[in-house]
N, C-alpha and C positions, 0 to 999 in steps of 0.2 A: 669261724671263717666269715668274713664280711660278704653280704649279699651283693651280687652284681647290680650296678646302677644303670638305669636305662634313660632317665630323663634329665633334661637341662632346664634352666630357668625359663627359656622361651616356650618350652613345652607346657610348663605350668601356666604361663600367661595365656597361651592359646586355649588350653583346657578351661581356664577360668572364664574366658570370653564366651565360650559355649554356654556356660551356666548363666552368665549375665544376659546373653541374647535370649535365652528361653524365658526370662522374666518379662519380656515384651509380649509374651503370649499369656502366661497364667497369672501374672500380676495385673497387667493391663485389663485382663478379662474381668477383674473385680469391679471395673467401672462400667462393664457392659450392661449390667442390669439397670443402673440408674440412667445410663444413656438412653436405653430403649424405653424406659418408663417416663422419664421427665423431659427428654428431648424429642423422642419420636412419638410418645403417647401410647405405647402398646400396653396391654394388660399384664400386670405383674404375675398374676396367677397362671395365665396361659404360657407365658415365657418360662416360668419355673417348671411347668409340666413338660414342655417341649425339651428343655434341657435334660430333664430326668430320663425321658424316653430315649434321647440321643445317647446318653451315657450307658443305658442298658444295651443299646444296639452295638456300641463300640467297645464294650467290655472285653470281648474275646479277641479284639484286634491286636491287643498288646502281645498275647502269646503267639498269635499268628505271625506278627512281624519279628518276634523273637526267634521263631522257627526259621523264617526267611534269612535272618541275620546269621544264624548258626550254619546255614547252608551256603552262605555267600562266600565266594572266593574271587578276589580281584587283585589287581596290582596295588590298590590302596588298602587292601585288607578286608575285614569283615564289617566293621562298624563305620569307619570313616566315609566310605562311599555313600552310605545312607544319610549321613549328616550333610554331605555335600549336595546330593541329589534333591533332598527335600527343602533346602534353604529357601529357594525362590518361591515354590508353591506354598510353603508354610507362611511366608510373609504376605503373599497376595491374598490367600484365603482369610487371614486375619483382617486385612484391610477391608475386604468385601463386607465383613460384618458391620462396619460402620457406614456402609452405603446401602442400608436397608431402604427399600422404596418408602417414601413418605406418603401417608394417607392412601395406602393401597389396599386396605381391608385385609381379607384373608391372605392375599398375596404376600403381605409383609411376613406373616408367620410361616408360610411355606418357604419363602426365600431364606428366612433366618434359620429354619430347621435344617435345610439342605446344606447351607454354607457352614453352619456350626458343626454339623456332623462330619463333613469333609475335613474341616480343620482338625478336629479332635480324633476322629476314628482312623484317619489315613495319615495326614502329613505330620501332625504333632506326635502321633504314636510312633511312626517310623523314626523320626528324628530323636525322640526322647529315649526310646529303647536302645538305639545305637549309641547315643551319648553316654547313657548310664553304664553301658557295657565297656566303655573305654578303660575304666579303672583296672580291669583284668586283661585288657587287650594290649595295652601299651607298656606295661611293666609287670614284673613278677616279684619285685622288691617290696616287702611288707612295709618298710618305712616310707617308701615313695607312695604307696597306696594310701597311707594315712595322710601324707602331705597333700595328695590329690583330693582327699575328702575334705580337708581343711580349706584348700583352695576353692573347691566347689561351693562350700558353705559360705565362705566370705564373699565370693563373687556374687552368689545368688542373693545374699542378704543386702549387699550394697546396691545391687540392681533393684531389689524389692523396695528398699527404703527410698531410693531416688525416684522411681516411677510412682510409688504411692504418694510421695511428698510433692512432686512438681507437676503431676498431670493436670489437676484441676486448675492450677495457676496458669499453665501453658494454654489450656483450652480458653480461659478467659483472655489471656494475652493475644490470642489469635482471633478475637472477636466473639468468643462464646458461641453457644448454640450449636447447630448442625455444622456450620463451617469450622468452628474451633475444634470440635471433636475430630472431624475428618482430616484436618491439617496435622493434628497431633498423631493420629493413627498412621498417616503417611510417613511422618518422620520416624516413628517407631518401626515401621515396616522396613525402611532402608537400613536402619541400625541392626535390626534382627538378622536380615539377610547377610549383611557384611560380617557380623560377629560369628555366625554359624559357618560361613565359608572359611574364615580365618581359623576357626577351631579345627575344621576338617583337614586343612592344609598344614597346620602347625604342629601336628603330632604324628608319630609313626608307630604302627602296631608291631609287636613281636612276631617274627615270621614263624611259619608252621614248623620248620625244622627245629627251631629253638623250643617251641612248645612241646614237641614230642621228646626232645632231649630231657625236658624237665619231668617227663613221665605222665603228662596229661593226655587222656584218651580222647580221640575224636568220636563223635556219635552221629549216626544217620537215622535217628529216630523219626518216625512219622509225627505229624502234627498232633494227632489224638494220643499217641503213646507219650509224647512229651507232656501233654496236659495231665495224663495219669500220674506220671512221676512227680509233677509239681504238686498235685493234690494229695499225694502221699507224704509230702515233705511238710510236716507241721510247722517247721521254722519259716518256710517260705510263706505259708498262710498267715503266720503271726506277723511277719514283716509286711505283708500286704495290708493286713488290718491296721498296723501301725501307721502306714502311709495314708490310708484312707481317712482315719480319724484325725491325723495331724493336719491334713489338707481340708478337712471339714472345718476344723478350728480356725486355721489361717484364712480359709476361704470366706467364712462368715465374718471374721474381723474385717477383711478387705471389702467384701460386698456391702456390709452394713455400716462400715466406718463413716462414710459420707453422710448417710442418713442420720447416724448418731450425732455427728457434729452439727448438722443443720437443724434437726428437729428436737433433739434432746438438750444438747448444750447451747443451742442457738448461736454457735460460733463456728462457721464453716472454716475459718482460718486455722482452727486447732487440728484439722485433719493431718497436716504435716507433722505436728508434735506427737499426735497419737500414733501415727504410722512409725515414726522414728522410735518411740518408746516401746512399741511392740516388736521391733526388729533389731535395731542397732546394738542393744546390749548382748544379743546373741553372739556377735562378733567377738566381744571381750570374753564371753564364756568359752568360745571355741579356742581362744588363745591358751586358756588354762587346761584344755583337754589333754594334751600330751603329758603334762605334769601329773594330772590326776590318774591317767591310765598307767603311767610308769610306777606310781606309788601304790595304787589300790587295785589295778586291773580294770579292764574296760567294763566288765559286767557290774562290778560294785560301784564304780564311779558314775555309770549311767543311771543305775537305779536310785542312788542317793541324791544325785542332782535333780532327777525327775521328781522325787519326793518333795524336795525343797521348792521346785517349780509349782507343784500342786498346792503346797501350803501357802505360797505367795498369792494364790487366787483368792484367799480369804480377804486380803487387803483390797483386791480388785472388786470383789462383791460388795464389801462395805462402802467403798467409794462410789460404786455405781448406783447403789440404792439410797445414798444420802446426798447425791449430786455433788460429791466432793471431787472436783476435777484433779486436784493434787494427788489424792489417794488413788484415783483411777490410773493416772500416769505412773505413780510409784508401783502399783500392782502390776502394770504391764511391763515395766522395767525389770522388776524382780523375776517375774515369770519368764521373760525373755532371756535374762542372764543365766538362770539356772537350766534353761533348755539348751544352752550353748554346747556343753561338752558332748552330748549325744548327737547333735546336729553334724559334728565333724567326723563322727564314727559310723554313720549309717552305711556308707558304701563298703567300709571294712567289714561290717557285720554281714552284708550280702555276700561278699567274697568268701567269708567263712562258711556261710550256708552252702555256697557252691562247692566248697571243699568238702563239706559234710556229705553232699550228694555224691561226690566222687568216691569218697571212702566207703559209703554205704552201698551204692549201686554200681560203682565202677564206671560211671558216666559223668560228663560235665555239660550242663546246659547253660552256658554263659549268657547268651542272648535272652533265652527264655527266663532265666533266673532273675535278670534285671528288669523283666517286664513288670515286676511288682512295683517298681518306682513310678513308671509312667501310668500304669493302671491305677495306682493309688492317687497320683496327682489328679488324673482326669475324673475318677469316680468321686474323690473327696471334694474337689472344687465344684463338680457338677451337682453333687448332693447338696453342698453348701448353698449354691445359687438357687437350686430348686426349692430347698427347704426354706430359705429366706423368702423367696417369692411367694410360696404357698402361705406361710405364716403372716407375711405382710398383707396379702390379699384377704386372709381370714380376719385380720384385725382392721380391715377396711382402709388400708392405706390407699391414697389417691394422689398420684404424682402431679395432677393439675392443680392441687390445692397448696396454697402458701402455708397454711396452718393445718396440721393434721389432728385427727381425733385423739382423745386420751388413750383409747385402746391401741391405736397404731404406735403411739409414743411408747407405751408400756411394752409392746412387742419388740420394738427396736432396741429398747434397753435390755430385754431378756436375751435377744439374739447376740448382742455385742458383749454383754457381761457374763451371762450364765453358760451359754453354749461352749465357749472356749474353756471355761473353768471345768465343766463336766468332762470335756474331751481330754483335758490334761490328766484327770484321774484315771481315765481309761487307758491312756498311754502308759502310765505308771504300771498298771496291772499287766498290760501286754509285755512290757520290758522285764518284769519280774519272771515271766514265763519263758523269756527268750534267752536262756543261758546256753547259747550255741557252743561256747567254748568247752563247757563240761561235756556236752554230747560228742564233740569231736575227740576229746581226750579219751572218752570211753571207747569209741570206735578204734582209735589207735591202739589202746591197751588190748582190746579184743583181738585185733589183727596180730599183734606181737605174740599173744598167747596161742593163737591158732598156728603160728609159724614156729612155735616152740622156742621162742626167744625169752 
């Protein structure tokens, strides 16, 4: 029997715009470090430390907002109102980061820490947890959820490539320096707000009666009990680890990419090429995902393609340490392409982990389950920025110098080449352990046995 369909083409488009809009937060944030060091003149080590402290403070907010989402009941549903409500404050708080007071001493760092924490711990968290929960809120059709995952990945990749490729050029086109950065930030803020509002208004959640008809149980767990259930679910923890490491890798590539092109390759114009090489091939890889999943299954196709992605890093390392630009680009292309299939299936995996929770404990924590995505994005990008800042400071990087020391150049090369390569190996190890499909089948078999079937 064919599953009921819930979505139309315009729903996929609206959903995709939500992912595209979020790129104006976490991809544009990759330029924040170089803006603060080279334009404002702030200390890279202090910035990195403040970012890390902020991430530690807001780590628990993802589960908190997941709990609030699970308890939300409105005419718009559970997730959609949070996307709608947070759109404007999300955009404004990001814009304020590019209006750090100039030559204000300690006040600069206090201002930055407060705004940065509000952006990530409150507004981005609420928006991202809600958005990531949509895949189980607006459809129960397995095929549609896969298509949503593909839509999310393609939209996010297109947004990531565009923002990574055109931002520096746009800043220069608007006069460069402080003025250029603030004009670009203002444009991105308007687009962010518009896309998030369109996303919230362009989809519809499955109503409560339909959910209960499908046999899914509601839960009124307290915040602390919800955390206990999540911590007991090893697949949730593995998925959280996957997202953290993935965004450490992409965060370092994004944060250090400009430094790498300016100080190592001596060609700032190559930033667009490098960004495209690191992201665009993933879209092609995503296209092959349904074919591979149908033939080999999701677990096998994910582990094999991740293995190939890890092996591709050998080309990247050779190119990076022989100053072979062509090999670096080729390594990035191969690594990105083989990472494609799993990128389109991550939301499907989380939905399966949610199903595992239901089968094992008789409860479903949809909002809290998807907190692993926003928590992983924030912690990963935060660690990436802090890690990059600390190591650049340790290597004596000075944003006021046109020519950097050899130790700084060596550190930039290590961050851009080796850190993503090491992270890819860890992603493969995690995915090998994340065979959620086998665990679900075992629970179903156990349930049938207990029911005497």
